[in-house]
VOLOMAR-593650 format. One record per residue (C-alpha): z, x, y; residue number from 1; residue in one letter. Coordinates in nm, 4 decimals. Layout:
SITE       pz       px       py   n res
SITE        Z        X        Y NUM   A
...
END
This chain:
SITE       pz       px       py   n res
SITE   1.9189  -0.4812   3.3273   1   M
SITE   2.1344  -0.7526   3.4670   2   S
SITE   2.1885  -1.1225   3.4149   3   A
SITE   2.0593  -1.3769   3.6703   4   P
SITE   2.3946  -1.3745   3.8477   5   D
SITE   2.3856  -0.9932   3.8909   6   G
SITE   2.6404  -0.8964   3.6256   7   S
SITE   2.5355  -0.6339   3.3690   8   P
SITE   2.3931  -0.7607   3.0413   9   V
SITE   2.6448  -0.7422   2.7598  10   G
SITE   2.9440  -0.7732   2.9928  11   A
SITE   3.1688  -1.0656   2.9211  12   E
SITE   3.1362  -1.3381   3.1788  13   R
SITE   3.3732  -1.6222   3.2461  14   S
SITE   3.2908  -1.9823   3.1617  15   I
SITE   3.2500  -2.0520   3.5312  16   G
SITE   2.9954  -1.7718   3.5653  17   Q
SITE   2.8081  -1.8946   3.2595  18   L
SITE   2.8092  -2.2513   3.3895  19   F
SITE   2.6910  -2.1402   3.7351  20   A
SITE   2.4138  -1.9352   3.5762  21   S
SITE   2.3052  -2.2277   3.3561  22   A
SITE   2.3111  -2.4649   3.6535  23   T
SITE   2.0977  -2.2270   3.8610  24   T
SITE   1.8463  -2.1841   3.5802  25   E
SITE   1.8273  -2.5616   3.5178  26   M
SITE   1.7719  -2.6210   3.8885  27   S
SITE   1.4917  -2.3647   3.8925  28   A
SITE   1.3392  -2.5247   3.5816  29   L
SITE   1.3409  -2.8704   3.7418  30   V
SITE   1.1861  -2.7338   4.0619  31   H
SITE   0.9151  -2.5559   3.8609  32   D
SITE   0.8425  -2.8743   3.6624  33   E
SITE   0.8068  -3.0716   3.9873  34   I
SITE   0.5741  -2.8066   4.1322  35   A
SITE   0.3633  -2.8219   3.8151  36   L
SITE   0.3408  -3.2020   3.8381  37   A
SITE   0.2304  -3.1770   4.2021  38   K
SITE  -0.0396  -2.9219   4.1164  39   A
SITE  -0.1742  -3.1319   3.8311  40   Q
SITE  -0.1700  -3.4475   4.0430  41   L
SITE  -0.3576  -3.2637   4.3187  42   K
SITE  -0.6262  -3.1636   4.0674  43   Q
SITE  -0.6597  -3.5248   3.9464  44   D
SITE  -0.6914  -3.6494   4.3058  45   V
SITE  -0.9612  -3.3884   4.3719  46   K
SITE  -1.1598  -3.5093   4.0695  47   R
SITE  -1.1237  -3.8673   4.1897  48   G
SITE  -1.2479  -3.7676   4.5340  49   A
SITE  -1.5564  -3.6014   4.3830  50   V
SITE  -1.6274  -3.9190   4.1854  51   G
SITE  -1.5840  -4.1316   4.4976  52   G
SITE  -1.8151  -3.8990   4.6874  53   G
SITE  -2.0806  -3.9382   4.4196  54   A
SITE  -2.0520  -4.3183   4.4425  55   F
SITE  -2.0845  -4.2961   4.8212  56   T
SITE  -2.3893  -4.0712   4.7896  57   A
SITE  -2.5473  -4.3175   4.5454  58   A
SITE  -2.4990  -4.6005   4.7924  59   G
SITE  -2.6302  -4.3970   5.0850  60   A
SITE  -2.9411  -4.2887   4.8920  61   V
SITE  -3.0152  -4.6442   4.7873  62   L
SITE  -2.9562  -4.7869   5.1339  63   L
SITE  -3.1293  -4.5334   5.3563  64   F
SITE  -3.4174  -4.4300   5.1337  65   S
SITE  -3.5444  -4.7727   5.0406  66   L
SITE  -3.7553  -4.8563   5.3467  67   P
SITE  -3.9206  -4.5180   5.3914  68   M
SITE  -3.9579  -4.4284   5.0238  69   L
SITE  -4.0739  -4.7759   4.9237  70   N
SITE  -4.3612  -4.7714   5.1701  71   F
SITE  -4.4658  -4.4154   5.0928  72   A
SITE  -4.4402  -4.4564   4.7171  73   L
SITE  -4.6057  -4.7993   4.7107  74   A
SITE  -4.9041  -4.6830   4.9116  75   Y
SITE  -4.9243  -4.3660   4.7034  76   G
SITE  -4.9311  -4.5651   4.3778  77   I
SITE  -5.1937  -4.7992   4.5244  78   R
SITE  -5.4115  -4.5069   4.6290  79   T
SITE  -5.3811  -4.3455   4.2862  80   W
SITE  -5.4144  -4.6578   4.0676  81   S
SITE  -5.5819  -4.9254   4.2869  82   H
SITE  -5.3244  -5.1830   4.1647  83   W
SITE  -5.2047  -5.4800   4.3620  84   N
SITE  -4.9815  -5.3685   4.6539  85   L
SITE  -4.6908  -5.5945   4.5422  86   A
SITE  -4.6752  -5.4225   4.2012  87   I
SITE  -4.6753  -5.0850   4.3741  88   C
SITE  -4.3753  -5.1882   4.5887  89   F
SITE  -4.1835  -5.3063   4.2795  90   V
SITE  -4.2457  -4.9715   4.1089  91   L
SITE  -4.1255  -4.7772   4.4133  92   S
SITE  -3.8091  -4.9895   4.4265  93   F
SITE  -3.7485  -4.9231   4.0547  94   A
SITE  -3.7696  -4.5487   4.1188  95   A
SITE  -3.5027  -4.5764   4.3913  96   N
SITE  -3.2762  -4.7796   4.1638  97   V
SITE  -3.3163  -4.5133   3.8924  98   L
SITE  -3.2023  -4.2369   4.1313  99   V
SITE  -2.9030  -4.4461   4.2453 100   A
SITE  -2.8150  -4.5186   3.8806 101   G
SITE  -2.8101  -4.1482   3.7957 102   I
SITE  -2.5787  -4.0766   4.0915 103   L
SITE  -2.3526  -4.3663   3.9908 104   A
SITE  -2.3380  -4.2282   3.6349 105   L
SITE  -2.2239  -3.8924   3.7741 106   I
SITE  -1.9549  -4.0794   3.9694 107   G
SITE  -1.8370  -4.2591   3.6540 108   V
SITE  -1.8112  -3.9303   3.4623 109   V
SITE  -1.5925  -3.7735   3.7330 110   F
SITE  -1.3813  -4.0898   3.7656 111   A
SITE  -1.3130  -4.0884   3.3897 112   K
SITE  -1.2126  -3.7215   3.4047 113   K
SITE  -0.9716  -3.8003   3.6870 114   A
SITE  -0.8294  -4.0979   3.4953 115   K
SITE  -0.7843  -3.8897   3.1775 116   K
SITE  -0.5832  -3.6310   3.3684 117   G
SITE  -0.2494  -3.6232   3.1878 118   Q
SITE  -0.0808  -3.3723   3.4173 119   G
SITE   0.2188  -3.5774   3.5382 120   P
SITE   0.2648  -3.7371   3.1950 121   Q
SITE   0.2828  -3.3943   3.0294 122   K
SITE   0.5434  -3.2770   3.2781 123   V
SITE   0.7482  -3.5951   3.2327 124   A
SITE   0.7412  -3.5493   2.8548 125   A
SITE   0.8507  -3.1867   2.8946 126   S
SITE   1.1385  -3.2883   3.1209 127   M
SITE   1.2479  -3.5582   2.8727 128   K
SITE   1.2418  -3.2980   2.5951 129   E
SITE   1.4550  -3.0612   2.8027 130   T
SITE   1.7025  -3.3416   2.8800 131   A
SITE   1.7178  -3.4323   2.5095 132   G
SITE   1.7989  -3.0751   2.4141 133   V
SITE   2.0724  -3.0556   2.6778 134   L
SITE   2.2262  -3.3871   2.5670 135   Q
SITE   2.2558  -3.2587   2.2113 136   N
SITE   2.4090  -2.9277   2.3176 137   A
SITE   2.7729  -2.8933   2.2202 138   K
SITE   3.0149  -2.6837   2.4229 139   P
SITE   3.1976  -2.3932   2.2656 140   H
SITE   3.5484  -2.4821   2.1504 141   P
SITE   3.8162  -2.3876   2.4020 142   R
SITE   4.1386  -2.2173   2.3033 143   P
SITE   4.4474  -2.4335   2.3104 144   E
SITE   4.6527  -2.4172   2.6268 145   R
SITE   5.0005  -2.2827   2.6041 146   V
SITE   5.2550  -2.4430   2.8334 147   E
SITE   5.3681  -2.2289   3.1181 148   G
SITE   5.0436  -2.0338   3.1507 149   T
SITE   4.7960  -2.0692   3.4321 150   V
SITE   4.4252  -2.0831   3.3559 151   E
SITE   4.1920  -1.9302   3.6119 152   V
SITE   3.8629  -2.1085   3.6563 153   V
SITE   3.5729  -1.9593   3.8467 154   A
SITE   3.3907  -2.2051   4.0735 155   R
SITE   3.0437  -2.1910   4.2073 156   S
SITE   3.0084  -2.1783   4.5834 157   S
SITE   2.6770  -2.3649   4.5798 158   S
END
């Protein structure tokens, strides 16, 4: 096994190596959190699009079916019941409104699901938690420097 920077596990690493490793891992964590937020936002947009499509379908059904369905249904009701033709047309219109209402209800359900999507908020809360943990982290105490000695510090090339 080896550490993320390639050194064997259990081997002592310098502060610079540890810092470079921590920086790399934090960068990867932030990138993963952003990718998660994008995926969750994409899912919420898809739900919103389905809801919008249902609303569009409801409008199209109501608009394009009214003339043809009203005549057919009204004359069918009149043939079956021998009621006044005006009452038959009102009943056929009510049936069309009922179908459009059901489609609109489906649209509302999908729109609420899209609005409830808490994907980006969950990721933001997770990132705030990670930042809070890092702010409270305390560095290890460093040994006192003795005059006349040179301290070697490893630097990251990234």
